[in-house]
Structures are given as structure tokens and as C-alpha cells.
C-alpha positions as CSV (number, residue, x, y, z in Angstrom):
1,X,8.1,-2.3,-1.8
2,X,9.9,-4.6,0.5
3,X,12.8,-2.1,1.5
4,X,10.6,-0.1,3.7
5,X,7.7,-2.4,4.2
6,X,7.9,-2.0,8.0
7,X,6.9,1.7,7.7
8,X,3.4,0.8,6.7
9,X,1.7,-2.1,8.3
10,X,0.7,-5.0,6.1
11,X,-2.9,-4.5,6.8
12,X,-2.9,-0.9,5.9
13,X,-0.9,-1.7,2.8
14,X,-3.5,-4.5,1.8
15,X,-6.5,-2.1,2.5
16,X,-5.0,0.6,0.2
17,X,-4.2,-1.9,-2.5
18,X,-7.8,-3.2,-2.4
19,X,-9.0,0.3,-2.6
20,X,-6.7,1.1,-5.6
21,X,-7.8,-2.2,-7.3
22,X,-4.0,-3.5,-7.0
23,X,-4.6,-6.2,-4.4
24,X,-5.7,-8.9,-7.0
25,X,-2.2,-8.9,-8.5
26,X,-0.8,-9.5,-5.1
27,X,-3.4,-12.2,-4.3
28,X,-2.5,-14.0,-7.7
29,X,1.1,-14.2,-6.8
30,X,0.5,-15.7,-3.5
31,X,1.0,-12.7,-1.4
32,X,4.1,-11.5,-3.2
33,X,4.3,-7.7,-3.9
34,X,7.0,-8.4,-6.6
35,X,4.9,-7.9,-9.6
36,X,3.1,-4.7,-8.5
37,X,4.1,-2.0,-10.7
38,X,6.3,0.9,-9.5
39,X,3.3,3.3,-10.3
40,X,1.0,1.3,-8.3
41,X,3.5,1.1,-5.5
42,X,3.9,4.8,-5.6
43,X,0.1,5.3,-5.6
44,X,0.0,3.2,-2.5
45,X,2.5,5.2,-0.8
46,X,0.7,8.5,-1.8
47,X,-2.4,7.2,-0.2
48,X,-0.7,6.1,2.9
49,X,0.8,9.5,3.4
50,X,-2.6,11.1,2.8
51,X,-4.0,8.9,5.6
52,X,-1.2,9.7,7.9
53,X,-1.6,13.5,7.4
54,X,-5.3,13.3,7.9
55,X,-4.5,11.3,11.3
56,X,-2.1,14.0,12.4
57,X,-4.5,16.8,11.5
58,X,-7.3,15.0,13.6
59,X,-5.1,14.9,16.7
């Protein structure tokens, strides 16, 4: 998840991870996203896209 990490803010990524129940893994690893599964990273990206689409629709 680090390659394009600047596309999604750290705060948004953490909030989505908390919502999806993934943040505990990140917290246990001292803030590293290395042990978050590809599936979970994909779900985080999917949720971020949904949020972005809603934001655009509301403007």
C-alpha cells in the first residue's frame, strides 16, 4: 500500500481501516501496513473510492 500512499491521506486510510476492522493489525505492527493482506488493502481502496464518489456527487 505504500506505492500510492500519498493518494489517500493517512487519516482517511486509518479511519477506513478501523471501520473495516483492519486497523488492529496495523497498530500491532507499530503503524506498518506491511502485514495487511492484499484483500484488506483492496477493500480499503474500494471504500476510499466510494467516499470520493459520494463527495463528488454532493458537490
